C-alpha positions in Angstrom: -10.8 17.3 15.2 -13.2 14.7 13.6 -12.1 11.1 13.4 -13.4 7.6 12.6 -12.2 5.6 15.6 -11.9 1.8 16.3 -12.6 0.8 19.9 -13.2 -2.9 19.3 -12.5 -4.9 16.1 -15.4 -6.6 14.5 -17.1 -7.6 11.2 -17.2 -4.5 8.9 -21.0 -5.0 8.3 -21.4 -4.2 12.0 -19.8 -0.8 11.4 -17.1 -1.0 14.1 -15.8 2.5 13.3 -17.3 5.3 15.4 -17.4 9.0 14.7 -15.5 10.9 17.4 -14.7 14.5 18.2 -11.5 15.4 20.1 -9.2 18.4 20.6 -6.8 19.0 17.8 -3.5 17.3 18.6 -0.3 19.3 19.1 3.1 18.1 17.9 5.8 17.0 20.4 9.5 17.3 19.8 10.4 15.9 16.3 6.8 15.9 15.2 4.6 17.8 12.8 0.8 18.2 12.7 -0.9 17.5 9.4 -4.3 18.9 8.3 -5.6 15.9 6.3 -7.3 16.6 3.0 -7.7 13.0 1.9 -6.8 9.5 3.1 -6.7 6.3 1.0 -8.6 3.2 2.2 -6.5 0.0 2.2 -7.1 -3.7 2.7 -4.7 -3.5 5.6 -7.1 -1.1 7.3 -9.9 -3.6 6.8 -7.7 -6.4 8.4 -7.1 -4.1 11.4 -10.7 -3.1 11.8 -12.0 -6.7 11.5 -9.2 -8.1 13.7 -7.4 -10.2 11.2 -4.4 -8.2 12.3 -4.4 -8.1 16.1 -4.9 -4.7 17.6 -1.8 -3.0 19.0 -3.6 0.0 20.4 -7.2 0.7 21.2 -8.9 3.0 20.5 -7.1 3.6 17.3 -7.7 5.9 14.3 -6.9 3.8 11.1 -5.5 5.1 7.9 -2.0 5.2 6.5 -2.3 7.0 3.1 -2.9 10.6 4.3 -2.3 13.7 2.2 -2.5 17.2 3.6 -0.7 20.4 4.7 1.5 20.9 7.7 -0.1 23.2 10.2 2.3 23.0 13.2 6.0 22.1 13.7 7.4 20.7 16.9 10.7 21.5 18.5 13.8 20.1 16.8 12.2 19.6 13.4 14.2 20.7 10.4 13.3 20.6 6.7 9.5 21.2 7.2 7.6 24.4 7.5 4.0 25.4 8.1 2.1 25.3 4.8 4.3 22.5 3.3 2.4 19.7 1.5 3.1 16.3 3.1 2.0 12.8 3.3 1.8 10.0 5.9 2.5 6.4 4.9 2.4 3.0 6.7 5.9 3.4 8.3 5.4 5.8 11.2 8.8 5.5 13.0 11.8 3.3 13.6 14.5 3.3 16.2 17.1 4.8 13.8 20.1 3.0 15.2 19.8 -0.8 14.8 21.7 -2.8 12.2 18.7 -2.6 9.9 18.2 1.1 10.2 22.0 1.7 9.7 21.9 -0.3 6.5 18.9 1.6 5.0 16.6 -1.4 5.7 14.5 0.4 8.3 11.5 -1.5 7.0 12.8 -4.5 9.1 13.5 -2.5 12.3 12.2 -4.5 15.3 11.0 -1.3 16.9 9.1 0.0 13.9 5.7 1.6 14.5 3.0 1.8 11.9 0.4 4.5 11.1 -3.1 3.5 11.9 -2.0 0.4 13.8 0.5 1.7 16.5 -0.2 5.4 16.0 -3.4 7.3 15.1 -3.7 7.6 11.4 -5.5 9.5 8.6 -9.2 8.7 9.1 -9.3 12.1 10.7 -9.1 15.7 9.6 -5.9 16.2 11.8 -3.1 13.9 12.8 0.4 14.1 14.2 3.4 12.3 12.6 7.1 11.9 13.1 8.7 14.5 10.9 11.5 12.1 9.8 8.8 9.9 8.2 6.6 12.6 6.7 6.7 12.2 2.9 7.4 15.1 0.6 4.9 15.0 -2.2 5.3 16.0 -5.9 3.7 19.1 -7.3 0.8 18.7 -9.7 -1.4 15.8 -8.7 -4.4 16.7 -6.5 -4.8 15.2 -3.0 -7.2 12.5 -4.1 -4.9 11.3 -6.8 -1.9 11.3 -4.5 -3.4 9.4 -1.5 -3.4 5.9 -3.2 0.3 6.3 -4.0 1.3 6.3 -0.3 0.6 2.6 0.3 -0.4 0.6 -2.7 1.9 2.6 -4.9 5.0 2.6 -2.7 4.6 -1.1 -1.6 3.9 -2.1 -5.2 7.1 -0.4 -6.3 9.0 -2.2 -3.5 7.5 -5.5 -4.7 8.8 -4.9 -8.2 12.2 -4.3 -6.7 12.1 -7.4 -4.5 11.0 -9.4 -7.5 14.1 -8.0 -9.3 12.0 -6.7 -12.2 14.3 -5.4 -15.0 13.6 -3.4 -18.1 12.2 -5.6 -20.8 11.5 -8.6 -18.6 8.4 -10.7 -18.4 6.3 -9.8 -15.3 3.2 -11.5 -14.0 0.7 -9.6 -11.7 -1.6 -11.9 -9.8 -4.5 -9.9 -8.6 -5.4 -6.5 -10.1 -6.5 -4.1 -7.4 -5.4 -0.5 -6.6 -1.7 -1.5 -6.0 -1.5 -3.5 -9.3 -3.0 -0.6 -11.2 0.0 1.5 -10.3 2.6 -1.3 -10.6 1.6 -2.1 -14.2 2.2 1.6 -15.1 5.7 1.5 -13.6 6.4 -1.9 -15.3 5.2 -0.6 -18.7 7.3 2.6 -18.2 10.3 0.2 -17.8 9.4 -1.6 -21.1 8.3 -4.9 -19.4 5.9 -7.4 -20.9 3.1 -7.7 -18.3 0.8 -10.7 -17.9 -2.1 -10.2 -15.5 -4.1 -12.9 -13.7 -7.3 -11.9 -12.1 -10.8 -13.5 -11.7 -12.6 -10.3 -12.8 -13.3 -10.0 -16.5 -13.6 -6.2 -16.1 -10.2 -6.1 -14.5 -8.8 -8.3 -17.3 -10.1 -5.7 -19.8 -8.6 -2.9 -17.8 -5.3 -4.6 -17.6 -5.2 -4.9 -21.4 -6.2 -1.2 -21.8 -3.2 -0.3 -19.5 -0.8 -2.2 -21.8 -0.8 -5.8 -20.5 0.1 -8.2 -23.3 -2.2 -10.9 -21.9 -4.8 -11.2 -19.2 -6.7 -14.2 -17.9 -8.3 -15.9 -14.9 -6.8 -18.0 -12.2 -7.8 -21.1 -14.1 -5.5 -20.1 -16.9 -1.7 -19.9 -17.3 0.2 -17.1 -18.8 1.3 -18.1 -22.3 5.0 -17.4 -21.7 7.3 -18.3 -18.7 7.7 -15.3 -16.4 10.9 -13.8 -15.1 9.2 -12.3 -12.1 5.8 -12.2 -10.5 4.0 -10.2 -7.8 1.0 -11.6 -5.9 -1.5 -9.0 -4.5 -4.2 -11.3 -3.3 -3.9 -12.4 0.4 -4.4 -16.0 -0.6 -1.6 -18.7 -0.5 -3.0 -20.6 -3.5 -2.2 -17.6 -5.7 1.4 -17.7 -4.6 1.7 -21.3 -5.8 0.0 -20.5 -9.1 2.5 -17.6 -9.6 5.4 -19.9 -8.8 4.2 -22.5 -11.3 4.2 -19.7 -14.0 7.9 -18.8 -13.5 10.8 -19.5 -15.8 14.0 -20.9 -14.3 15.6 -18.5 -11.8 12.4 -16.5 -11.5 11.1 -14.7 -8.4 7.7 -14.4 -6.8 7.3 -11.4 -4.5 4.3 -11.6 -2.1 2.7 -8.2 -1.7 0.5 -8.9 1.4 0.9 -8.1 5.1 -1.4 -11.0 6.0 -1.7 -14.3 4.1 -4.2 -17.1 4.9 -1.7 -19.9 4.3 0.6 -21.4 1.6 -0.7 -24.9 0.7 1.6 -27.9 0.4 3.0 -28.2 -3.1 5.6 -30.4 -4.8 9.3 -29.4 -5.0 9.4 -29.3 -8.8 7.9 -25.7 -9.2 10.5 -24.4 -6.8 13.5 -26.2 -8.2 15.9 -24.6 -10.7 16.5 -21.6 -8.4 13.0 -20.2 -8.4 12.4 -18.1 -5.3 9.5 -16.9 -3.1 10.1 -13.7 -1.2 7.9 -11.6 1.1 7.6 -7.9 1.0 7.7 -6.1 4.4 6.7 -2.5 4.5 8.9 0.0 2.6 12.0 2.1 3.2 12.2 5.9 2.9 14.3 5.4 -0.2 11.6 3.4 -1.7 9.0 6.1 -1.0 11.3 8.9 -2.4 12.2 7.0 -5.5 8.6 6.0 -6.2 7.1 9.5 -5.7 9.7 10.9 -8.0 8.9 8.2 -10.6 5.2 8.8 -10.2 5.7 12.5 -11.2 8.0 11.5 -14.1 5.7 8.9 -15.7 3.2 10.4 -14.7 1.1 7.7 -13.0 -2.7 7.9 -13.2 -4.9 6.8 -10.3 -8.5 5.7 -10.5 -10.3 7.0 -7.3 -13.6 6.2 -5.7 -14.2 9.1 -3.1 -16.2 8.8 0.1 -16.8 11.4 2.9 -15.0 10.7 6.1 -18.2 9.7 7.9 -18.7 6.8 5.4 -15.4 5.0 6.3 -17.3 1.9 7.3 -19.1 1.9 3.9 -15.9 2.3 2.0 -14.3 -0.6 3.8 -17.4 -2.8 3.3 -17.3 -2.1 -0.4 -13.6 -2.7 -0.5 -14.1 -6.1 1.1 -16.9 -7.0 -1.4 -14.9 -5.9 -4.4 -17.3 -3.0 -5.2 -14.6 -0.3 -5.4 -13.5 0.9 -8.8 -9.8 1.8 -8.4 -8.9 3.1 -5.0 -11.3 4.2 -2.3 -10.3 7.5 -0.8 -11.8 9.4 2.2 -12.2 13.1 1.8 -12.3 15.6 4.7 
C-alpha cells in the first residue's frame, strides 16, 4: 500500500508527511479493509500534522474522510460484504458499554479512538477500520463528492442540531469554509433564514448565491437578531461576535476541535438565557441521518482534487486559504 505518513509533527511548509510503502493491511476480528478511492483533507488533519493537536500515535497516517470499497472482511463481521461501498469518518471506535455509549452519545465515550489520530487513516490507498463504525454511503454521488460529507458535512449537521436550529429560524454561520458550504444547504432545505459572516468577499458572494439572506465581514453585524449561530473558525473572538448577534434565548454552537482561546467579555451578551455549546465529534445516528439527508436534498460539494503524493501541498493551501471548496486526495 501507498501512504502519506507523519513521523514527527512540524510546520506544513517543511513537508512533514513522507511517502511510504507497506504491505497491505489485513482485517482482524470485527474489522474490514477499505480500498480507498478518495480522502478529504480537513483542518483537523493540519492541526495533527503541525502539532496543534498533540500526537497520540507516531508514525500515523492522517485522514478521516475516506471513501472506497470493502476488499476484505474479518471474523465476526455482519452487515458488510466484499464489494460494498463504505466510508470512514473521524470516529474510529468506542467502548460500546459506558453510560455515554448506552445512551447513544458515543461521541463522548472516554475510550473513543479517532481515525487519523489514534488509528491510521485515509491518506493511503488501503486502510483497516472497525466494521461497527464504517459508514454506509448513498448511491449516486461519486467518490470525490462524498468525501467532504464524512467530516465537515456530518459535524456541520451535528452543529446545527446542537444549536437547536429549527425550520424557519434565523441562523448565523460564522466562517464559510467546506463545512459551512454544506451546513447552509441543509439550513436552506429546512427553510431557515441564513446570515453569513466571513472575511472573504468571494465567500460572501458564494453564500448569497447559495441562498443566504445577508453576508458580511467580521466588522459588521447581521441585520436581525439570530436564533442560533454556528462558528467554524478556530478563533475565540468569533465565538464572542456570534454571541453578541444572538436574540434572547439563542445558542452558539462551536464547530471546532481546537480553539485558540475565548477572550474575556462582559456578562450582558450571555444574559437572557443565551448559551455557548461545544460540538464534540458525532454519533453514528448523526452520520446516518445526515447521509440520508444529503441524498434527499441533494447536497452539492465543491471539490479541489490533489493526487495522494501532494498531501503536503493540499494542507499548505488549506492553511493559506487557497482551497476552493474542499480539498480531496485521490488515489
